N, C-alpha and C positions, 0 to 999 in steps of 0.2 A: 689464046692462053693455054699452056699445056696442063694436062690433068696432073693432080698431085699423086705422087708415088707413096703408097703406104707400106709400112713394114708390119710384121707380126706384133712387134712391141706397141705399135699404135693401137691395135685392137686389144691387146692385153691390158692396156691402160684403162679400158672400159669394163674389164672383167673383175669381179670380186676376187681378191687375192686368194681366197680359199680354193678357187677353181682354176687358177692359172696353170697349175701342173697338169690338169686334165687336157687343157688346150695344147700344151707342149707334148704330152703323150700322144695324142691323136695326130698332131703335126708331124712328129717323127715317124709314126706308123705310116702315114700317107706318103711322105717323101720316100721312105724305104720301099714302099710298094710301087714307086715310080710315078706317082701323081704330081701334078703341078699345082701350086697354090696361087690364088688370085685374091687380092683384097680390094674391095671397091665400096663406094658409097651409093646407096639407092635411097629414094624417097621413103619407101616402105620400111626398110630395115636399118637405115643409117649405115655405119661402117660394119661390114661383115666379111668373113673369110670363106672361100669355097675352094674345093679341091677338084681338079679336072682330070679326067682320064686322057692320057696322051693319045693324040690322033683322032679324037672325037670332038668335032667342032660344034655340035649342037648341045642343047640343054641335057640331053641324054648322057653326056660325058661327065656331068657333075655327080659326085658321089655324096658329098657332105657339105653342109654349111654350118658355120658357127655364127651366131648373132646374139646380141643382147636385146631382150625385149622386156619392157617394164622392169628393168634392173636385173632380170634373170638371164643367166647364160643358157642359151637354147642351142640345140643341135638338130638339124634336119637331115635325115638320110634319104636319099633317092634310092629306094629299095627295089630296084628292077628285078632282083633275083630272090625276093623274099620267100618264094616257095622252096628254095633249097636250104633254108635255115629256119623252118617252122619250129624245130625243137627249141631254139632260143626264144622265139615268140611265145611258145607255150609255157615258158618259165618266167615271163616278165612279171614283175611285182604289180600289185593292184594299183598303185599310184601311177604307173606308166600306162596301164590299161585304161584307167579313167581319163588320162589325157587323150588317148586314142579314141575313146568313146566320144569325147567332146569335139573331135575333128569334124570338118564338114563332110556331109555325105557326098558320095560320088554322083554327080549329075548325069554322067554317061550311063550309069547303071539304071537310072530311072528312064532316061530318054537319050538314046545315042546321038541325037542332033543337038543336045544342049551344051556340049563342051567342045573344045578344039579337037580336031581330027586325030592328032597324035596321042591324045590322052586315053589311057585305059583304066585309070584309077586302080585301086587295090581291092581285091575280093578274096578274103580268107577267113578262116575260123580259128579262134583261140578258145579252147574249151567249148562252152555252149554259146559263145558270142560270135555273131556273124558280122564281119566288118566289110562294108562296101564304102570305102572312104576315098576322099580326094587326094591326089598325088601331092598337093602342096602342103598339107598339114597333118596327114595321117602319122607320119614319123617325125613330126616336129615336137621334140621332147625336151623337158627341162633337164639340164645337167646338174646332178648333185651326187653326194657320196653314195646313195643307194642305186641311182640309175647308171652311173658311169660304167661299172663292169659289164652291164647288159648292152649299153651303147657300143662299147668296144667289140663285144661278141657280134652284134649286128653288123658293124663295119667289117669285121674280119670275114663274115659270111658273104657280104656284098662284094668285097674285094675278090674273094675266091670265086664267086659266081661270075664275075666279069673277066676272070682270067688274067688279071694284071698282078704283077708282083710275084 
């Protein structure tokens, strides 16, 4: 039996109408930068959208996910180049920082044998806060009117750091 082919509209049907324009804005930004979109269903996230860096076949090629979790639109950025846009990180509002505070701690920072070999986690400072957080949820943030401009800036920094677009 062939896998179902999903379109962006299928995902948008799950998203609160207040935030559909955000998804469209990021979608256009990613396509203009040369990324490829993939929509799939997983047990953990259900239907979600990801954007892949052309020519990179591993998980490292993914730059952003959109997913709906507990009715909220979420965006996860794989921030491989976060060190090049620390200025944006230092301007994040408190509600975004508190989400990052709640992210899982990086197991590899505690014990290098505890996580998969390719994982490095994130290790950075924002103000007086030291973050040593897991790759999977450090930059998993709720999309809303307050966070969206910062999320776009983070994505722009990551796209620039990857040399795509």
